[in-house]
TITI-18385 format. One record per residue (C-alpha): y, z, x; residue in one letter. Coordinates in pm, 1 decimal, padded with zeros to 6 digits. Last residue first. Layout:
// TITI-18385
<pt py="Y" pz="Z" px="X" code="a"/>
...
// end
This chain:
// TITI-18385
<pt py="09950.6" pz="-02557.6" px="-08925.4" code="k"/>
<pt py="09710.9" pz="-02735.1" px="-08689.7" code="r"/>
<pt py="09477.4" pz="-02529.4" px="-08468.9" code="v"/>
<pt py="09518.5" pz="-02587.9" px="-08093.8" code="a"/>
<pt py="09249.6" pz="-02521.4" px="-07832.7" code="v"/>
<pt py="09362.7" pz="-02578.9" px="-07473.4" code="l"/>
<pt py="09170.7" pz="-02550.3" px="-07149.1" code="f"/>
<pt py="09284.0" pz="-02593.0" px="-06787.8" code="l"/>
<pt py="09036.8" pz="-02656.2" px="-06507.6" code="r"/>
<pt py="09029.1" pz="-02534.0" px="-06147.6" code="p"/>
<pt py="08757.2" pz="-02669.5" px="-05914.7" code="y"/>
<pt py="08672.6" pz="-02460.6" px="-05608.7" code="g"/>
<pt py="08418.5" pz="-02646.9" px="-05399.5" code="l"/>
<pt py="08188.9" pz="-02418.4" px="-05199.9" code="m"/>
<pt py="08004.9" pz="-02557.4" px="-04898.2" code="v"/>
<pt py="07639.8" pz="-02550.2" px="-04786.4" code="r"/>
<pt py="07505.6" pz="-02423.4" px="-04455.6" code="g"/>
<pt py="07321.1" pz="-02122.4" px="-04598.6" code="d"/>
<pt py="07582.7" pz="-01875.0" px="-04477.7" code="m"/>
<pt py="07858.3" pz="-02093.7" px="-04619.0" code="l"/>
<pt py="08001.9" pz="-02385.9" px="-04426.4" code="p"/>
<pt py="08381.6" pz="-02425.7" px="-04411.4" code="k"/>
<pt py="08565.5" pz="-02643.9" px="-04661.1" code="y"/>
<pt py="08892.6" pz="-02738.8" px="-04488.0" code="q"/>
<pt py="08768.9" pz="-02897.9" px="-04165.2" code="k"/>
<pt py="08479.8" pz="-03071.0" px="-04339.1" code="g"/>
<pt py="08718.8" pz="-03206.8" px="-04602.3" code="l"/>
<pt py="08918.9" pz="-03379.8" px="-04328.9" code="a"/>
<pt py="08603.5" pz="-03547.5" px="-04194.3" code="k"/>
<pt py="08508.3" pz="-03654.7" px="-04546.2" code="e"/>
<pt py="08849.5" pz="-03817.8" px="-04588.6" code="y"/>
<pt py="08813.7" pz="-03997.9" px="-04255.4" code="e"/>
<pt py="08470.5" pz="-04133.6" px="-04349.2" code="k"/>
<pt py="08594.1" pz="-04224.9" px="-04697.6" code="l"/>
<pt py="08879.1" pz="-04431.3" px="-04551.4" code="f"/>
<pt py="08647.6" pz="-04604.2" px="-04304.3" code="e"/>
<pt py="08401.1" pz="-04686.6" px="-04581.4" code="k"/>
<pt py="08682.6" pz="-04816.2" px="-04802.7" code="k"/>
<pt py="08794.6" pz="-05047.4" px="-04521.9" code="v"/>
<pt py="08441.6" pz="-05182.3" px="-04492.7" code="e"/>
<pt py="08426.9" pz="-05242.3" px="-04867.8" code="e"/>
<pt py="08755.0" pz="-05429.6" px="-04892.2" code="e"/>
<pt py="08719.1" pz="-05589.5" px="-05237.0" code="g"/>
<pt py="08960.8" pz="-05347.8" px="-05402.5" code="e"/>
<pt py="09143.7" pz="-05131.3" px="-05150.7" code="m"/>
<pt py="09395.9" pz="-04990.4" px="-05400.1" code="c"/>
<pt py="09099.4" pz="-04933.6" px="-05632.9" code="n"/>
<pt py="08966.0" pz="-04680.5" px="-05383.2" code="l"/>
<pt py="09280.2" pz="-04472.9" px="-05423.2" code="f"/>
<pt py="09260.4" pz="-04492.5" px="-05802.9" code="p"/>
<pt py="08894.7" pz="-04375.5" px="-05787.6" code="l"/>
<pt py="08952.9" pz="-04062.5" px="-05579.5" code="l"/>
<pt py="09037.1" pz="-03853.7" px="-05885.7" code="g"/>
<pt py="08715.3" pz="-03932.7" px="-06076.6" code="t"/>
<pt py="08388.6" pz="-04095.8" px="-05965.6" code="g"/>
<pt py="08466.8" pz="-04059.1" px="-05596.8" code="r"/>
<pt py="08562.1" pz="-03697.6" px="-05664.9" code="v"/>
<pt py="08202.0" pz="-03574.3" px="-05674.1" code="w"/>
<pt py="08069.4" pz="-03814.7" px="-05409.3" code="e"/>
<pt py="08336.2" pz="-03702.0" px="-05164.0" code="v"/>
<pt py="08257.7" pz="-03337.6" px="-05239.7" code="i"/>
<pt py="07891.4" pz="-03419.7" px="-05180.6" code="d"/>
<pt py="07980.9" pz="-03562.6" px="-04840.5" code="r"/>
<pt py="08155.7" pz="-03236.6" px="-04755.3" code="p"/>
<pt py="07825.0" pz="-03047.3" px="-04776.4" code="g"/>
<pt py="07525.6" pz="-02947.2" px="-04989.6" code="d"/>
<pt py="07737.3" pz="-02831.6" px="-05282.0" code="l"/>
<pt py="07813.1" pz="-02488.2" px="-05428.2" code="v"/>
<pt py="08050.0" pz="-02532.9" px="-05721.9" code="h"/>
<pt py="08298.8" pz="-02253.5" px="-05788.8" code="m"/>
<pt py="08460.5" pz="-02316.8" px="-06125.8" code="y"/>
<pt py="08823.5" pz="-02206.8" px="-06157.1" code="t"/>
<pt py="08919.3" pz="-02126.9" px="-06515.4" code="t"/>
<pt py="09252.2" pz="-02162.3" px="-06695.9" code="r"/>
<pt py="09337.7" pz="-02058.6" px="-07050.0" code="w"/>
<pt py="09528.1" pz="-02175.7" px="-07355.8" code="i"/>
<pt py="09463.7" pz="-02073.0" px="-07717.6" code="n"/>
<pt py="09705.6" pz="-02189.0" px="-07987.0" code="l"/>
<pt py="09697.0" pz="-02078.7" px="-08350.6" code="d"/>
<pt py="09894.2" pz="-02185.8" px="-08656.7" code="q"/>
<pt py="10009.6" pz="-02484.2" px="-08457.9" code="c"/>
<pt py="10269.2" pz="-02762.1" px="-08483.9" code="y"/>
<pt py="10568.9" pz="-02567.0" px="-08350.0" code="p"/>
<pt py="10333.6" pz="-02418.8" px="-08085.1" code="i"/>
<pt py="10274.1" pz="-02751.2" px="-07908.3" code="l"/>
<pt py="10568.0" pz="-02798.8" px="-07670.5" code="a"/>
<pt py="10628.9" pz="-02429.1" px="-07600.6" code="d"/>
<pt py="10261.2" pz="-02363.8" px="-07533.1" code="h"/>
<pt py="10219.5" pz="-02665.9" px="-07306.3" code="l"/>
<pt py="10521.2" pz="-02566.9" px="-07098.7" code="e"/>
<pt py="10400.9" pz="-02207.3" px="-07070.5" code="e"/>
<pt py="10044.2" pz="-02309.2" px="-06977.9" code="p"/>
<pt py="10166.4" pz="-02527.3" px="-06689.3" code="g"/>
<pt py="10176.0" pz="-02905.0" px="-06709.4" code="e"/>
<pt py="09900.7" pz="-03083.1" px="-06518.2" code="i"/>
<pt py="09996.9" pz="-03251.0" px="-06192.4" code="p"/>
<pt py="10018.3" pz="-03630.7" px="-06211.9" code="d"/>
<pt py="09739.1" pz="-03848.6" px="-06074.9" code="l"/>
<pt py="09752.4" pz="-04017.2" px="-05736.4" code="d"/>
<pt py="09767.4" pz="-04396.7" px="-05727.0" code="p"/>
<pt py="10148.7" pz="-04426.3" px="-05719.9" code="r"/>
<pt py="10308.9" pz="-04677.3" px="-05957.8" code="r"/>
<pt py="10459.6" pz="-04406.9" px="-06181.5" code="e"/>
<pt py="10713.4" pz="-04305.5" px="-05917.9" code="n"/>
<pt py="10888.0" pz="-03973.4" px="-05969.5" code="g"/>
<pt py="10595.0" pz="-03773.5" px="-05836.4" code="l"/>
<pt py="10603.7" pz="-03943.8" px="-05499.0" code="e"/>
<pt py="10265.6" pz="-03834.2" px="-05359.8" code="g"/>
<pt py="10150.6" pz="-04186.2" px="-05273.7" code="v"/>
<pt py="10433.7" pz="-04434.6" px="-05324.7" code="h"/>
<pt py="10200.7" pz="-04740.1" px="-05314.3" code="s"/>
<pt py="10419.2" pz="-04939.3" px="-05076.8" code="n"/>
<pt py="10247.2" pz="-04854.3" px="-04747.2" code="e"/>
<pt py="09921.2" pz="-04760.4" px="-04922.1" code="f"/>
<pt py="09716.2" pz="-05076.3" px="-04875.2" code="y"/>
<pt py="09860.7" pz="-05127.6" px="-04527.9" code="k"/>
<pt py="09716.7" pz="-04794.9" px="-04410.3" code="s"/>
<pt py="09354.4" pz="-04876.6" px="-04492.3" code="w"/>
<pt py="09252.0" pz="-05001.6" px="-04148.4" code="p"/>
<pt py="09439.3" pz="-04711.8" px="-03983.9" code="r"/>
<pt py="09774.7" pz="-04720.8" px="-03807.8" code="g"/>
<pt py="09946.1" pz="-04457.0" px="-04016.5" code="p"/>
<pt py="09773.9" pz="-04173.5" px="-04207.3" code="i"/>
<pt py="09917.5" pz="-04190.8" px="-04560.8" code="l"/>
<pt py="09590.6" pz="-04241.4" px="-04749.8" code="a"/>
<pt py="09433.3" pz="-03945.5" px="-04570.5" code="t"/>
<pt py="09717.4" pz="-03713.5" px="-04670.8" code="e"/>
<pt py="09698.4" pz="-03819.6" px="-05034.8" code="r"/>
<pt py="09324.2" pz="-03771.4" px="-05061.8" code="m"/>
<pt py="09356.2" pz="-03450.2" px="-04861.1" code="l"/>
<pt py="09586.0" pz="-03302.4" px="-05127.2" code="t"/>
<pt py="09309.5" pz="-03369.7" px="-05378.8" code="h"/>
<pt py="09008.3" pz="-03186.4" px="-05235.1" code="s"/>
<pt py="09248.1" pz="-02936.6" px="-05078.9" code="p"/>
<pt py="09359.8" pz="-02821.3" px="-05428.0" code="e"/>
<pt py="09726.3" pz="-02881.5" px="-05518.8" code="t"/>
<pt py="09660.4" pz="-03141.8" px="-05789.4" code="y"/>
<pt py="09355.7" pz="-02950.8" px="-05913.6" code="n"/>
<pt py="09398.6" pz="-02884.5" px="-06283.2" code="d"/>
<pt py="09097.4" pz="-03069.6" px="-06421.3" code="p"/>
<pt py="09137.9" pz="-03115.1" px="-06796.9" code="v"/>
<pt py="08986.9" pz="-02961.2" px="-07111.7" code="q"/>
<pt py="09119.8" pz="-03029.2" px="-07461.5" code="i"/>
<pt py="09044.2" pz="-02910.4" px="-07815.0" code="a"/>
<pt py="09262.9" pz="-03028.5" px="-08105.8" code="l"/>
<pt py="09156.1" pz="-02856.5" px="-08425.6" code="v"/>
<pt py="09221.5" pz="-02925.2" px="-08793.5" code="g"/>
<pt py="09326.8" pz="-02623.8" px="-08997.3" code="g"/>
<pt py="09593.9" pz="-02820.8" px="-09182.9" code="s"/>
<pt py="09506.7" pz="-03190.1" px="-09157.6" code="r"/>
<pt py="09554.2" pz="-03360.1" px="-08821.4" code="l"/>
<pt py="09797.4" pz="-03648.1" px="-08770.5" code="n"/>
<pt py="10069.0" pz="-03426.0" px="-08624.3" code="e"/>
<pt py="09823.7" pz="-03289.7" px="-08368.1" code="l"/>
<pt py="09739.6" pz="-03638.3" px="-08239.6" code="l"/>
<pt py="10106.3" pz="-03727.8" px="-08202.7" code="r"/>
<pt py="10177.3" pz="-03394.2" px="-08033.2" code="i"/>
<pt py="09898.8" pz="-03442.5" px="-07778.3" code="m"/>
<pt py="10020.1" pz="-03796.3" px="-07706.2" code="t"/>
<pt py="10376.9" pz="-03671.4" px="-07661.2" code="p"/>
<pt py="10238.8" pz="-03407.3" px="-07419.0" code="i"/>
<pt py="10069.6" pz="-03666.0" px="-07194.9" code="r"/>
<pt py="10309.3" pz="-03962.1" px="-07217.0" code="t"/>
<pt py="10585.9" pz="-03862.7" px="-06975.9" code="e"/>
<pt py="10342.5" pz="-03666.7" px="-06759.8" code="r"/>
<pt py="10128.4" pz="-03970.9" px="-06679.6" code="r"/>
<pt py="09791.3" pz="-03986.3" px="-06849.4" code="l"/>
<pt py="09467.2" pz="-03955.9" px="-06651.1" code="w"/>
<pt py="09484.6" pz="-03574.8" px="-06680.6" code="h"/>
<pt py="09429.8" pz="-03616.1" px="-07055.6" code="f"/>
<pt py="09066.7" pz="-03725.4" px="-07011.0" code="v"/>
<pt py="08846.3" pz="-03441.3" px="-06884.1" code="a"/>
<pt py="08679.5" pz="-03347.9" px="-07216.2" code="n"/>
<pt py="08875.3" pz="-03433.8" px="-07528.2" code="s"/>
<pt py="08775.1" pz="-03316.7" px="-07875.1" code="f"/>
<pt py="08970.1" pz="-03394.2" px="-08190.5" code="l"/>
<pt py="08818.0" pz="-03188.6" px="-08469.0" code="l"/>
<pt py="08844.2" pz="-03187.8" px="-08850.1" code="a"/>
<pt py="08964.0" pz="-03546.7" px="-08899.7" code="t"/>
<pt py="09044.0" pz="-03655.3" px="-09255.5" code="e"/>
<pt py="09393.2" pz="-03765.4" px="-09147.7" code="p"/>
<pt py="09271.3" pz="-04060.1" px="-08935.9" code="g"/>
<pt py="09175.5" pz="-04090.3" px="-08568.2" code="p"/>
<pt py="09454.7" pz="-04324.8" px="-08454.8" code="e"/>
<pt py="09420.3" pz="-04409.5" px="-08083.5" code="y"/>
<pt py="09736.6" pz="-04540.0" px="-07914.6" code="t"/>
<pt py="09766.2" pz="-04326.2" px="-07598.4" code="e"/>
<pt py="09394.1" pz="-04246.6" px="-07587.6" code="l"/>
<pt py="09297.0" pz="-04612.9" px="-07574.6" code="d"/>
<pt py="08982.2" pz="-04722.4" px="-07756.4" code="g"/>
<pt py="08634.7" pz="-04873.1" px="-07727.3" code="e"/>
<pt py="08377.6" pz="-04760.5" px="-07981.6" code="m"/>
<pt py="08063.2" pz="-04554.8" px="-08026.7" code="v"/>
<pt py="07981.2" pz="-04441.9" px="-08382.7" code="e"/>
<pt py="07757.0" pz="-04142.1" px="-08439.1" code="v"/>
<pt py="07629.4" pz="-04027.5" px="-08780.8" code="g"/>
<pt py="07263.3" pz="-04063.9" px="-08695.1" code="d"/>
<pt py="07173.3" pz="-04063.4" px="-08325.8" code="e"/>
<pt py="06948.0" pz="-04338.1" px="-08192.6" code="g"/>
<pt py="07213.4" pz="-04520.6" px="-07994.8" code="g"/>
<pt py="07353.8" pz="-04207.1" px="-07835.7" code="l"/>
<pt py="07234.1" pz="-04230.5" px="-07472.5" code="a"/>
<pt py="07224.6" pz="-04611.2" px="-07456.5" code="k"/>
<pt py="07553.6" pz="-04638.0" px="-07642.0" code="r"/>
<pt py="07708.3" pz="-04382.2" px="-07405.3" code="a"/>
<pt py="07590.9" pz="-04567.0" px="-07092.5" code="k"/>
<pt py="07732.3" pz="-04896.9" px="-07216.5" code="i"/>
<pt py="08048.7" pz="-04713.7" px="-07324.0" code="l"/>
<pt py="08096.9" pz="-04565.5" px="-06976.6" code="m"/>
<pt py="08071.5" pz="-04911.2" px="-06820.6" code="d"/>
<pt py="08315.2" pz="-05058.1" px="-07073.5" code="s"/>
<pt py="08570.9" pz="-04787.4" px="-06995.8" code="s"/>
<pt py="08835.0" pz="-04708.5" px="-07260.0" code="s"/>
<pt py="08629.7" pz="-04441.9" px="-07439.8" code="d"/>
<pt py="08566.1" pz="-04332.3" px="-07797.3" code="m"/>
<pt py="08273.1" pz="-04144.4" px="-07952.2" code="a"/>
<pt py="08326.1" pz="-04126.9" px="-08328.8" code="t"/>
<pt py="08132.7" pz="-03836.4" px="-08473.1" code="i"/>
<pt py="08014.6" pz="-03753.8" px="-08824.8" code="r"/>
<pt py="07899.0" pz="-03392.3" px="-08831.8" code="s"/>
<pt py="07578.8" pz="-03235.3" px="-08960.0" code="d"/>
<pt py="07450.5" pz="-03127.3" px="-08616.5" code="p"/>
<pt py="07779.7" pz="-02962.5" px="-08514.8" code="y"/>
<pt py="07709.9" pz="-02769.3" px="-08191.6" code="a"/>
<pt py="07421.4" pz="-02990.9" px="-08083.1" code="q"/>
<pt py="07609.3" pz="-03302.8" px="-08187.2" code="l"/>
<pt py="07913.1" pz="-03184.7" px="-07990.6" code="l"/>
<pt py="07699.6" pz="-03147.5" px="-07677.5" code="a"/>
<pt py="07563.7" pz="-03500.0" px="-07722.9" code="s"/>
<pt py="07919.1" pz="-03630.3" px="-07764.7" code="t"/>
<pt py="08022.2" pz="-03460.0" px="-07439.5" code="s"/>
<pt py="07731.9" pz="-03617.0" px="-07250.4" code="n"/>
<pt py="07796.6" pz="-03963.5" px="-07389.4" code="g"/>
<pt py="07857.9" pz="-04156.3" px="-07067.3" code="p"/>
<pt py="08233.5" pz="-04097.4" px="-07095.2" code="g"/>
<pt py="08332.6" pz="-03972.0" px="-07441.5" code="c"/>
<pt py="08703.6" pz="-04014.9" px="-07381.2" code="g"/>
<pt py="08828.9" pz="-03882.2" px="-07714.1" code="l"/>
<pt py="08529.5" pz="-03743.2" px="-07902.1" code="d"/>
<pt py="08642.1" pz="-03773.2" px="-08263.8" code="h"/>
<pt py="08491.9" pz="-03537.5" px="-08520.2" code="i"/>
<pt py="08470.9" pz="-03560.5" px="-08899.6" code="r"/>
<pt py="08301.3" pz="-03254.2" px="-09046.6" code="p"/>
<pt py="08005.3" pz="-03325.3" px="-09274.8" code="k"/>
<pt py="08015.9" pz="-03088.2" px="-09571.2" code="e"/>
<pt py="08376.9" pz="-03005.9" px="-09491.1" code="q"/>
<pt py="08560.1" pz="-02675.2" px="-09485.2" code="n"/>
<pt py="08812.1" pz="-02700.4" px="-09204.6" code="p"/>
<pt py="08651.9" pz="-02618.3" px="-08868.2" code="l"/>
<pt py="08555.9" pz="-02268.8" px="-08757.4" code="p"/>
<pt py="08721.4" pz="-02182.3" px="-08423.9" code="p"/>
<pt py="08653.3" pz="-02381.0" px="-08102.8" code="i"/>
<pt py="08597.5" pz="-02142.5" px="-07810.3" code="q"/>
<pt py="08229.5" pz="-02224.6" px="-07745.6" code="s"/>
<pt py="08308.6" pz="-02595.9" px="-07744.0" code="i"/>
<pt py="08542.5" pz="-02548.9" px="-07448.2" code="l"/>
<pt py="08281.7" pz="-02357.8" px="-07247.7" code="d"/>
<pt py="08032.8" pz="-02634.9" px="-07323.2" code="n"/>
<pt py="08280.4" pz="-02891.3" px="-07192.7" code="l"/>
<pt py="08343.8" pz="-02676.3" px="-06885.4" code="p"/>
<pt py="07974.4" pz="-02648.9" px="-06792.4" code="r"/>
<pt py="07884.0" pz="-03012.9" px="-06856.4" code="n"/>
<pt py="08046.6" pz="-03137.2" px="-06534.8" code="r"/>
<pt py="07821.1" pz="-02908.7" px="-06330.1" code="q"/>
<pt py="07509.4" pz="-03042.3" px="-06503.9" code="s"/>
<pt py="07639.5" pz="-03398.9" px="-06473.9" code="i"/>
<pt py="07686.4" pz="-03399.3" px="-06098.0" code="f"/>
<pt py="07559.8" pz="-03752.7" px="-06030.3" code="k"/>
<pt py="07668.1" pz="-03844.5" px="-06384.5" code="v"/>
<pt py="08008.2" pz="-03982.4" px="-06278.4" code="y"/>
<pt py="07870.2" pz="-04218.0" px="-06014.1" code="q"/>
<pt py="07625.9" pz="-04369.1" px="-06264.5" code="d"/>
<pt py="07905.7" pz="-04409.7" px="-06520.1" code="a"/>
<pt py="08103.9" pz="-04610.6" px="-06269.7" code="s"/>
<pt py="08465.3" pz="-04686.6" px="-06357.6" code="w"/>
<pt py="08571.9" pz="-04999.2" px="-06175.8" code="n"/>
<pt py="08911.3" pz="-05040.9" px="-06341.9" code="q"/>
<pt py="09152.4" pz="-04776.0" px="-06455.2" code="l"/>
<pt py="09406.8" pz="-04800.3" px="-06733.8" code="k"/>
<pt py="09429.2" pz="-04419.6" px="-06756.6" code="s"/>
<pt py="09610.3" pz="-04423.8" px="-06422.4" code="p"/>
<pt py="09915.3" pz="-04569.7" px="-06599.0" code="a"/>
<pt py="10175.1" pz="-04785.7" px="-06426.6" code="s"/>
<pt py="09938.7" pz="-04950.8" px="-06181.7" code="m"/>
// end
């Protein structure tokens, strides 16, 4: 798998299990978007619309806008069409972030939790390409998980590499954790704020970058598994495609490792720290 963005087996139902928590960062991102270029009906593209929750939030913020909701997952698009089918001014379509052409009339390119699926060599070039196509004053607004070094994600890699387990053979040649190998299942770390600033500022009249860690209180380690099962854990599970019993053993071991790292709170629940990086760029 050369690009994690070309994922199979996306499950919209799995993704929406924690939809209220997932909506917090997208609403925080919307709140920081500056006034859009003067248009009667601003043209907005929701890049990676998922099950439609981000598009719905954009409609609330910009009720007179024309929105294209784009995603590469057929399962997500089915859910999005069901959620958005009755909304005026909304088009739902399949597309690929790396090749998508939104058009020069665009006022806002919005991307909630999508760019982290791209490999490093294509992530910033894709941002630049999208920025270059914006009109002056157009906005590129992005939010991505920034959790490569968090226990929730380091334990994915460590669990995959345990020798002598039912799942071990599926990861022997997968290059887990080898950042120079694009075939590995784990996602690339997100570029730091300084690197993003220096790459994008030549195209921007304003650039706002910040990082927030959300502290999600969940019932236990199993809920952490369920949270990441619909996102960062998915490429690992795809390596064991068709081997449901092996997946169960892998998830059992991963949950056990999470239980050692995420200690119970006073009420018996656990706290999942989830860092996210935000970027709002205004085109020159």
